[in-house]
C-alpha positions as CSV (number, residue, x, y, z in Angstrom):
1,X,136.0,17.7,-21.3
2,X,137.4,16.7,-24.2
3,X,137.9,19.3,-26.7
4,X,136.1,19.2,-30.0
5,X,137.9,16.8,-32.4
6,X,138.8,18.6,-35.5
7,X,141.1,17.3,-38.3
8,X,143.6,19.6,-37.9
9,X,143.5,18.5,-33.8
10,X,144.4,15.3,-34.5
11,X,147.7,16.6,-35.7
12,X,148.6,17.9,-32.3
13,X,149.4,16.3,-29.1
14,X,146.4,17.6,-27.5
15,X,144.3,16.3,-30.0
16,X,146.4,12.6,-30.2
17,X,145.8,12.4,-26.4
18,X,142.0,13.5,-26.3
19,X,141.3,11.0,-29.4
20,X,143.3,7.5,-26.8
21,X,140.9,9.3,-24.1
22,X,138.3,8.4,-26.4
23,X,139.4,4.9,-27.7
24,X,139.8,4.1,-23.7
25,X,136.4,5.0,-22.7
26,X,134.7,3.3,-25.4
27,X,132.9,-0.6,-23.5
28,X,134.6,-2.5,-26.4
29,X,137.0,-1.7,-29.3
30,X,135.0,-1.2,-32.4
31,X,134.9,-3.6,-35.7
32,X,134.6,-0.8,-38.3
33,X,134.9,3.0,-37.8
34,X,133.5,6.1,-40.2
35,X,134.7,9.6,-39.5
36,X,133.1,13.2,-40.3
37,X,135.8,15.8,-39.1
38,X,135.8,19.3,-39.4
39,X,138.5,20.5,-41.9
40,X,138.7,17.5,-43.9
41,X,138.5,16.7,-47.6
42,X,138.0,12.8,-48.7
43,X,140.6,11.8,-50.6
44,X,143.2,14.1,-49.6
45,X,146.4,12.9,-48.7
46,X,145.8,14.2,-44.7
47,X,142.3,12.5,-44.9
48,X,144.7,9.4,-45.7
49,X,147.1,10.4,-42.6
50,X,144.0,11.3,-40.2
51,X,142.6,7.8,-41.3
52,X,146.0,6.1,-40.3
53,X,146.0,8.0,-37.1
54,X,142.6,6.6,-36.6
55,X,143.4,3.4,-37.1
56,X,146.4,3.2,-35.3
57,X,144.1,4.3,-31.9
58,X,141.6,2.0,-32.0
59,X,143.7,-0.8,-33.1
60,X,141.9,-1.4,-36.3
61,X,143.3,-2.5,-39.9
62,X,143.3,0.6,-42.5
63,X,141.1,-0.6,-44.5
64,X,138.3,-0.7,-41.9
65,X,138.6,3.0,-41.5
66,X,137.3,5.5,-43.6
67,X,137.2,9.6,-43.0
68,X,135.6,12.3,-44.8
69,X,134.6,16.3,-44.0
70,X,131.7,16.2,-41.7
71,X,129.6,18.9,-43.6
72,X,129.5,15.5,-46.1
73,X,128.5,13.6,-43.6
74,X,125.9,15.5,-42.7
75,X,124.6,16.6,-45.7
76,X,124.0,12.3,-46.4
77,X,122.0,12.3,-43.6
78,X,119.6,14.6,-44.3
79,X,120.1,14.9,-48.4
80,X,120.3,12.9,-51.2
81,X,122.9,14.4,-53.8
82,X,121.3,17.1,-55.9
83,X,118.3,17.1,-53.3
84,X,118.6,20.2,-51.5
85,X,120.7,22.4,-49.2
86,X,121.7,21.9,-45.7
87,X,121.9,24.6,-43.9
88,X,123.6,23.7,-40.6
89,X,124.2,26.2,-37.6
90,X,126.5,24.6,-35.0
91,X,129.8,27.1,-33.4
92,X,129.5,28.1,-36.9
93,X,127.4,28.3,-39.6
94,X,127.5,27.4,-43.6
95,X,124.9,26.2,-46.0
96,X,126.3,23.1,-48.3
97,X,124.8,21.6,-51.1
98,X,126.4,18.4,-53.1
99,X,125.0,18.2,-56.5
100,X,124.4,14.7,-58.4
101,X,127.4,15.3,-59.6
102,X,129.6,15.5,-56.8
103,X,130.4,19.3,-57.3
104,X,129.9,21.3,-54.0
105,X,128.6,24.8,-53.7
106,X,129.1,26.1,-50.5
107,X,128.6,29.6,-48.8
108,X,130.0,30.4,-45.2
109,X,131.9,28.0,-42.8
110,X,134.7,30.3,-42.8
111,X,135.6,30.1,-39.3
112,X,134.9,32.3,-36.1
113,X,137.5,35.1,-37.5
114,X,135.9,35.1,-40.8
115,X,132.2,34.6,-40.5
116,X,130.0,31.7,-38.8
117,X,127.5,34.2,-38.7
118,X,124.0,32.9,-37.2
119,X,125.8,30.0,-35.3
120,X,126.7,29.3,-31.4
121,X,130.0,31.7,-31.6
122,X,128.1,34.6,-33.4
123,X,125.2,34.7,-30.7
124,X,127.6,34.0,-27.6
125,X,129.8,37.7,-29.6
126,X,126.9,39.3,-29.7
127,X,125.3,39.0,-26.1
128,X,129.0,40.2,-24.8
129,X,128.8,42.7,-26.9
130,X,125.6,44.1,-25.8
131,X,127.2,43.8,-22.4
132,X,129.8,45.9,-23.0
133,X,128.0,48.1,-24.9
134,X,125.8,48.8,-21.8
135,X,129.4,48.8,-19.7
136,X,131.1,51.6,-22.2
137,X,127.8,54.0,-21.2
138,X,128.5,53.3,-17.8
139,X,125.6,51.1,-17.1
140,X,125.6,47.6,-16.0
141,X,122.6,45.4,-17.4
142,X,119.8,44.0,-15.5
143,X,117.3,41.9,-17.5
144,X,116.7,38.1,-18.3
145,X,119.6,37.8,-20.7
146,X,122.3,39.8,-18.2
147,X,121.3,37.3,-15.3
148,X,121.6,33.9,-18.0
149,X,125.4,35.7,-19.1
150,X,126.4,36.3,-15.7
151,X,125.4,32.2,-14.9
152,X,127.9,31.3,-17.0
153,X,130.6,34.1,-17.0
154,X,130.9,34.5,-13.4
155,X,130.1,38.6,-13.7
156,X,129.5,41.3,-15.7
157,X,132.6,43.5,-15.1
158,X,135.3,44.0,-17.8
159,X,137.8,41.6,-15.6
160,X,135.7,38.8,-15.6
161,X,134.1,39.1,-19.0
162,X,137.9,39.4,-20.6
163,X,138.9,36.7,-18.4
164,X,136.2,34.7,-20.0
165,X,136.5,35.8,-23.4
166,X,140.3,35.4,-23.8
167,X,141.1,32.4,-21.4
168,X,140.8,29.9,-23.4
169,X,141.8,29.9,-27.3
170,X,139.3,29.2,-29.9
171,X,135.9,29.9,-30.2
172,X,134.5,27.7,-27.8
173,X,134.1,29.7,-24.7
174,X,132.0,32.3,-26.8
175,X,129.9,30.0,-28.3
176,X,129.2,28.1,-24.9
177,X,127.5,31.6,-24.4
178,X,124.5,30.6,-27.2
179,X,122.4,28.7,-24.5
180,X,122.3,31.5,-22.5
181,X,120.7,33.8,-25.2
182,X,117.9,31.1,-26.2
183,X,117.3,31.0,-22.6
184,X,116.6,34.4,-22.4
185,X,114.3,34.8,-25.0
186,X,112.5,32.1,-23.8
187,X,112.2,34.1,-20.7
188,X,110.9,36.8,-22.8
189,X,114.0,38.9,-23.1
190,X,113.3,41.5,-26.0
191,X,117.5,41.7,-26.8
192,X,118.1,38.1,-27.1
193,X,115.1,37.7,-28.9
194,X,116.2,40.3,-31.4
195,X,119.7,38.2,-31.3
196,X,118.3,35.1,-32.4
197,X,116.3,36.9,-35.3
198,X,119.8,38.7,-36.7
199,X,121.0,35.3,-36.1
200,X,118.1,33.9,-38.6
201,X,118.5,36.7,-41.2
202,X,122.4,35.8,-41.7
203,X,121.3,31.9,-42.0
204,X,118.9,32.6,-44.8
205,X,121.9,34.8,-46.7
206,X,123.8,32.0,-47.1
207,X,121.4,29.5,-48.2
208,X,120.3,32.1,-50.5
209,X,123.5,32.3,-51.6
210,X,124.0,29.0,-53.0
211,X,120.4,29.0,-53.9
212,X,121.8,31.8,-56.1
213,X,124.7,29.4,-57.7
214,X,122.7,25.7,-57.6
215,X,119.5,26.9,-58.2
216,X,116.2,27.2,-56.1
217,X,116.2,23.8,-54.1
218,X,114.7,23.6,-50.7
219,X,116.3,24.3,-47.6
220,X,117.4,21.8,-44.6
221,X,118.3,23.3,-41.6
222,X,120.1,21.6,-38.7
223,X,122.7,22.3,-35.9
224,X,123.4,22.6,-32.2
225,X,122.8,26.1,-32.3
226,X,119.0,26.2,-33.7
227,X,118.6,24.3,-30.5
228,X,118.9,26.7,-27.9
229,X,115.4,28.3,-28.1
230,X,112.2,26.9,-30.1
231,X,112.3,31.0,-31.0
232,X,115.2,30.4,-33.4
233,X,113.8,27.6,-35.9
234,X,110.5,29.9,-35.7
235,X,112.7,33.1,-36.4
236,X,114.1,31.3,-39.2
237,X,111.2,30.3,-40.6
238,X,110.0,33.8,-40.8
239,X,113.2,35.0,-42.7
240,X,113.5,31.7,-45.2
241,X,109.8,31.1,-46.0
242,X,109.9,26.9,-47.0
243,X,112.6,25.9,-44.9
244,X,112.3,22.5,-43.6
245,X,114.0,22.5,-39.6
246,X,115.0,18.7,-39.0
247,X,117.4,16.7,-36.9
248,X,119.1,13.4,-37.5
249,X,121.3,11.6,-35.9
250,X,125.2,11.9,-37.8
251,X,126.4,9.1,-35.8
252,X,124.0,6.3,-37.1
253,X,124.7,7.7,-40.6
254,X,128.6,6.9,-39.9
255,X,127.7,3.6,-38.6
256,X,125.4,2.7,-41.6
257,X,128.2,4.2,-44.1
258,X,131.4,2.2,-42.3
259,X,129.0,-1.0,-42.3
260,X,128.0,-0.4,-46.1
261,X,131.4,0.5,-47.3
262,X,134.1,-1.1,-44.7
263,X,132.1,-4.3,-43.6
264,X,133.8,-6.8,-46.0
265,X,136.8,-5.6,-45.4
266,X,139.4,-7.7,-43.2
């Protein structure tokens, strides 16, 4: 499985190899390309470098390739500028508003080392802390959550958990445990349900921070973390009354943008 493609990763050998593999796997070369990438701001010198890398990899003229940040793409998929606040919970978490004049108000989105509370990484980390707290007390937990975690980590002893948590760099390994929390909550696990409640509280706080700056705008929530269990969106609605949880195809939004903005370039 290829690693998630971020703007920073594309400047590394690993990222370029993953991008080349993606291009090779496509049934046909695209005519146009628009990409929304984490860690990117449209119109910057780095964005131009990333755009050139994509153009070269996919064999396209530079004029037929455009790039922007993943949050700007996601916002456009759900909201018009000035219309509301996007609350996104994936591996990480962020609340994001693009005003009518293009000014951005945001809260969160600082990465797993500094924040990302309420996202998939924080759910996985909280679940592992629950296990290690039990180990510190001389107990090996036995519950739906313990079973779901052990199925992914390979065991609940410290050596196994340490190897799982620190065997891969970045947030991916720990974030991959978020669905286990969701499945356990669906099975009636009280601890797992509490972790979803805590995560929803963190997400609601992000949205309110942006509302404090941009105004009491409506909030639309989305992202893969919210899909781990129907109990998670329900908890968010309790914490943030009036929030709309919605799913949109961001890839389709990117394709439509490419056609509208790059389609006449030859």
